[in-house]
C-alpha positions as CSV (number, residue, x, y, z in Angstrom):
1,M,17.4,-15.9,-41.8
2,Q,15.9,-19.3,-41.4
3,Y,12.3,-20.2,-40.6
4,C,11.5,-23.2,-38.4
5,S,8.2,-23.9,-40.1
6,S,8.0,-26.7,-42.7
7,G,7.3,-24.4,-45.7
8,N,9.4,-21.7,-47.3
9,S,7.0,-18.9,-46.6
10,P,7.0,-17.2,-43.2
11,K,3.9,-17.7,-41.0
12,T,2.6,-15.5,-38.3
13,G,3.8,-16.8,-34.9
14,S,6.6,-18.9,-36.4
15,R,9.9,-19.0,-34.7
16,I,12.7,-17.1,-36.4
17,I,16.3,-18.0,-35.9
18,Q,18.9,-15.5,-37.1
19,K,22.2,-17.2,-38.1
20,G,25.3,-16.0,-36.1
21,K,23.3,-14.1,-33.5
22,G,21.4,-16.9,-31.7
23,I,18.4,-14.7,-31.2
24,V,15.1,-16.5,-31.0
25,T,11.8,-14.4,-31.1
26,D,8.5,-16.1,-30.6
27,T,5.3,-14.2,-30.5
28,A,3.8,-16.6,-28.1
29,L,6.6,-16.0,-25.7
30,V,6.3,-12.3,-26.0
31,Y,2.5,-12.6,-25.5
32,A,3.1,-14.7,-22.4
33,I,5.5,-12.2,-20.9
34,L,3.1,-9.3,-21.5
35,R,0.2,-11.3,-20.1
36,V,2.1,-12.2,-16.9
37,S,3.4,-8.6,-16.5
38,Y,-0.2,-7.3,-16.9
39,Y,-1.4,-9.7,-14.1
40,V,1.4,-8.7,-11.8
41,I,0.7,-5.0,-12.3
42,F,-3.1,-5.6,-12.0
43,V,-2.7,-7.5,-8.7
44,G,-0.1,-5.1,-7.4
45,L,-2.4,-2.1,-8.0
46,H,-5.3,-3.9,-6.3
47,I,-3.2,-4.8,-3.3
48,A,-2.1,-1.1,-3.0
49,L,-5.7,0.1,-3.3
50,M,-6.9,-2.3,-0.6
51,L,-4.1,-1.4,1.7
52,G,-5.0,2.3,1.3
53,I,-8.6,1.6,2.0
54,F,-7.6,-0.4,5.1
55,L,-5.4,2.3,6.4
56,E,-8.1,4.9,5.9
57,W,-10.5,2.7,7.8
58,L,-8.1,2.5,10.7
59,R,-7.6,6.3,10.8
60,E,-11.4,6.8,10.7
61,R,-12.0,4.2,13.4
62,K,-9.4,6.0,15.7
63,A,-11.0,9.4,15.1
64,L,-14.5,8.0,15.9
65,S,-13.3,6.4,19.1
66,V,-12.1,9.8,20.3
67,E,-15.4,11.4,19.4
68,M,-17.5,8.8,21.2
69,G,-16.1,9.6,24.7
70,E,-13.0,7.4,24.8
71,L,-10.7,10.3,25.6
72,P,-7.0,9.7,26.3
73,T,-5.7,10.0,29.8
74,V,-3.9,13.2,30.8
75,S,-1.5,13.7,33.7
76,V,-1.3,17.1,35.3
77,I,1.8,18.1,37.2
78,I,1.3,21.1,39.5
79,P,4.4,22.5,41.1
80,V,3.5,24.0,44.5
81,H,5.6,25.1,47.4
82,N,4.0,26.7,50.5
83,E,0.6,27.0,48.8
84,S,-1.6,25.1,51.3
85,R,-4.1,28.0,51.5
86,R,-4.8,28.0,47.7
87,M,-4.5,24.2,47.2
88,E,-8.2,23.4,47.7
89,S,-9.4,26.1,45.2
90,L,-6.8,25.0,42.7
91,L,-7.9,21.4,42.8
92,Q,-11.5,22.3,42.4
93,S,-10.8,24.5,39.4
94,L,-8.8,21.6,37.8
95,E,-11.6,19.2,38.5
96,A,-14.1,21.4,36.8
97,V,-12.1,21.3,33.6
C-alpha cells in the first residue's frame, strides 16, 4: 500500500492507492457523494410532501364547491308511451325533487 502524502505516516483524509488493484479511496469524495445524496433525498421528500399537500387542497376545494351550491347537472330520461294523462303530475313530482 502506498500513501500519496509526502510523509511516511498515513494522515486522515489522505488518498490511498493499492498496488495492482487501482482502487482509489478518498474521504473527501465519499463525503461529497454522501452530501449530494442527502440533498437529493431531502429535496425529493419535500417535493413529494408539497405534491401531497397540493392534491389534498384540490380534493378539499372540489368538495367545498359541491357543498356551496354548485351541484352537477343531471339528466333524467323518462320512458313514456301512451301516458298523456299522467304526464303533468309526473313532471310536477320531478320538479319538486
